[in-house]
C-alpha positions in Angstrom: 50.9 64.0 -16.9 50.3 60.3 -17.0 47.7 59.3 -19.6 46.9 55.8 -18.3 43.6 54.9 -16.7 43.0 56.2 -13.1 41.5 53.8 -10.6 40.6 54.1 -6.9 43.4 53.7 -4.5 43.6 50.3 -2.8 46.8 50.8 -0.8 47.4 54.3 0.4 51.0 53.5 1.3 51.8 53.3 -2.4 51.0 57.0 -3.0 53.6 58.4 -0.6 56.2 60.4 -2.4 54.1 60.3 -5.5 52.9 63.4 -7.4 49.5 64.9 -6.5 47.4 66.7 -9.1 44.1 68.4 -9.4 41.7 69.3 -12.2 43.2 71.0 -15.2 46.5 69.4 -14.3 46.8 71.6 -11.2 50.0 71.0 -9.2 49.2 70.0 -5.6 52.8 68.9 -4.7 54.1 65.6 -3.5 52.3 63.3 -1.1 54.2 63.4 2.3 52.0 61.5 4.7 48.7 59.6 4.8 46.4 59.0 7.8 43.0 57.5 8.2 41.1 60.4 6.7 43.5 62.8 5.1 46.4 63.1 2.6 49.2 65.6 3.3 50.9 67.0 0.2 53.6 69.6 -0.1 54.8 71.8 -3.1 57.6 74.2 -3.5 61.1 74.2 -2.1 61.7 77.7 -0.6 58.1 78.8 -0.1 56.4 75.6 0.8 52.7 75.1 0.6 51.0 72.2 2.3 47.6 70.8 1.5 45.6 68.6 3.9 43.3 66.9 1.4 40.5 64.6 2.7 40.4 61.1 1.3 36.7 61.5 0.7 37.3 63.8 -2.2 36.9 61.8 -5.4 40.3 60.7 -6.6 42.1 58.3 -8.8 45.6 56.8 -9.1 47.6 55.4 -12.1 50.7 54.2 -10.4 52.6 57.6 -10.6 50.0 60.4 -10.1 47.4 60.8 -7.5 44.6 62.8 -9.0 42.0 64.7 -6.9 38.7 66.0 -8.3 39.4 69.6 -7.1 40.7 72.7 -8.6 43.8 74.6 -7.5 41.7 77.5 -6.3 39.5 75.2 -4.1 42.6 73.6 -2.7 44.1 76.9 -1.7 40.8 78.3 -0.3 39.8 75.2 1.7 42.6 72.8 2.3 45.9 74.8 2.6 47.6 74.1 5.9 49.1 76.6 8.4 52.8 75.7 8.2 53.5 76.5 11.9 50.5 74.4 13.0 51.5 71.5 10.8 55.1 71.5 12.2 53.7 71.6 15.7 51.6 68.5 15.0 48.2 70.2 14.9 47.0 69.4 11.4 43.4 70.0 12.0 43.7 73.8 11.6 43.1 74.5 7.9 43.4 78.1 6.8 41.2 79.8 4.3 41.9 83.2 2.8 38.3 84.4 3.2 36.6 83.9 6.6 33.2 84.0 4.9 34.1 81.2 2.5 32.2 78.0 3.2 33.8 75.0 4.9 32.9 71.7 3.3 31.6 69.0 5.6 32.5 65.7 4.0 30.4 62.5 4.2 31.0 59.2 2.5 28.2 57.6 0.5 27.9 54.0 -0.4 27.9 53.4 -4.2 26.8 49.9 -5.0 27.4 48.6 -8.5 26.9 45.1 -10.0 29.3 43.1 -12.1 28.6 39.9 -14.0 30.7 36.8 -13.3 30.4 33.3 -14.6 30.5 30.1 -12.6 30.2 26.6 -14.0 27.8 23.8 -13.2 28.8 20.2 -13.9 26.8 17.3 -15.2 28.5 14.1 -14.2 27.7 10.6 -15.4 29.3 7.6 -13.7 28.7 3.8 -14.1 26.9 2.1 -11.2 27.2 -1.7 -11.0 24.3 -3.8 -9.7 23.4 -7.5 -9.7 20.3 -8.6 -11.6 18.7 -12.0 -11.4 16.7 -13.5 -14.4 15.0 -16.9 -14.5 15.4 -18.9 -17.7 13.7 -22.2 -18.6 16.1 -24.7 -20.1 15.2 -28.0 -21.9 17.3 -31.1 -21.9 16.8 -34.8 -22.8 17.1 -37.6 -20.4 17.3 -41.3 -20.8 14.3 -43.6 -20.0 15.1 -47.2 -19.6 12.5 -49.8 -20.2 13.0 -53.5 -19.7 10.9 -56.0 -21.8 11.2 -59.6 -22.8 12.0 -60.7 -26.3 8.5 -62.3 -26.7 6.9 -59.0 -26.0 9.0 -57.6 -28.8 7.9 -60.3 -31.1 4.3 -59.8 -30.3 4.5 -56.2 -31.4 5.7 -57.3 -34.9 3.0 -56.5 -37.4 4.7 -57.9 -40.6 3.2 -61.2 -41.7 5.1 -63.7 -43.8 3.9 -66.8 -45.7 4.5 -70.0 -43.9 7.8 -71.6 -44.8 8.9 -75.1 -44.4 10.6 -75.9 -41.1 14.3 -75.4 -41.2 16.5 -78.4 -41.1 18.0 -79.1 -37.8 21.2 -77.3 -37.0 24.0 -78.2 -34.9 26.2 -75.9 -32.8 29.7 -75.9 -33.9 32.5 -75.4 -31.5 33.5 -72.1 -33.4 30.0 -70.5 -32.7 30.2 -71.4 -29.1 33.6 -69.8 -28.7 32.3 -66.5 -30.4 29.4 -66.1 -27.9 31.8 -66.5 -25.0 34.0 -63.7 -26.4 31.0 -61.3 -26.8 29.8 -61.9 -23.3 33.3 -61.3 -21.8 34.1 -58.0 -23.7 33.0 -54.5 -22.7 30.6 -52.8 -25.0 29.8 -49.0 -25.1 26.9 -47.5 -27.0 26.8 -43.6 -27.3 23.4 -42.1 -27.3 23.2 -38.3 -28.1 21.1 -36.2 -25.6 20.1 -32.6 -26.5 20.1 -29.8 -23.9 19.8 -26.0 -23.9 22.6 -23.9 -22.3 22.5 -20.3 -21.1 24.3 -17.7 -23.2 24.7 -14.3 -21.4 25.5 -11.1 -23.3 25.2 -7.4 -22.4 23.9 -4.7 -24.8 23.7 -1.0 -23.9 20.5 1.0 -24.6 19.2 4.5 -23.9 17.3 4.2 -20.6 16.1 7.9 -20.4 17.1 11.4 -21.5 17.7 14.5 -19.4 17.3 18.1 -20.6 19.3 20.9 -18.9 17.7 24.3 -18.8 18.6 27.7 -17.2 16.4 30.2 -15.5 17.0 33.6 -14.0 16.5 33.9 -10.2 16.5 37.3 -8.6 17.5 37.6 -4.9 18.0 40.6 -2.6 21.2 40.9 -0.7 21.8 43.4 2.2 25.2 45.2 2.0 26.6 46.5 5.3 29.6 48.8 5.2 31.0 51.5 7.4 31.0 55.1 6.1 32.8 58.2 7.5 31.2 61.6 8.0 32.4 64.8 9.5 30.7 66.6 12.4 31.2 70.3 12.9 31.6 72.1 16.3 32.4 75.8 16.7 34.0 77.2 19.9 34.5 80.8 20.8 37.6 82.4 22.3 36.6 81.2 25.8 36.4 77.6 24.5 32.6 77.5 24.8 30.7 75.7 22.1 28.7 78.0 19.9 25.4 76.7 18.5 23.7 78.8 15.9 20.8 78.1 13.7 21.6 77.6 10.1 19.8 80.1 7.9 18.1 78.6 5.0 
């Protein structure tokens, strides 16, 4: 018998023509057909035995063997199929050896379990550009032009000198006259340095704020809705009338 792990069947078409087993490695034959509620198995070649096993019986499948949680004796007593009825298409007639043996009425129950999964949250930082305006006071030097007469400049002289004899009379030479004319006719440039302040812009990153990420557990209630199948029992007598009897407790 296969020793790998058994898991619930997800695709019942996969179990057709696969080996069916019960508890204690009981041989339940080979799966022949599967319908909505039952699995039909057959064992033997000459003396054939067919079992009509409800899907609701706990089971498992490992890829080669379909294992039912039932003993061979229970399968023979409750789920062995009348061969002639099965060949005629009426598979709902299940024979039991003892008329007094109980007939199980199967009902599915919801079994809800929980599993833990991990999802990821992301913290994303991205640069955002914005324009900022800052006012800066700048200082610069400008020229101030004052006009004044030479006499005013002489009046402001504070240095006193002893009187000197009057200079001898001078005469203007032709050479001096020609030099004055050359100065008046030439272009003269005088450079005066003026100080001024200019704007220097630089950018420096700094930590504006800090964020702290925390986790907390939140419990919520979810409602699970799923269809389940249950069997109803009706008993009819030889005349086809439904028989209703009280169940003795």
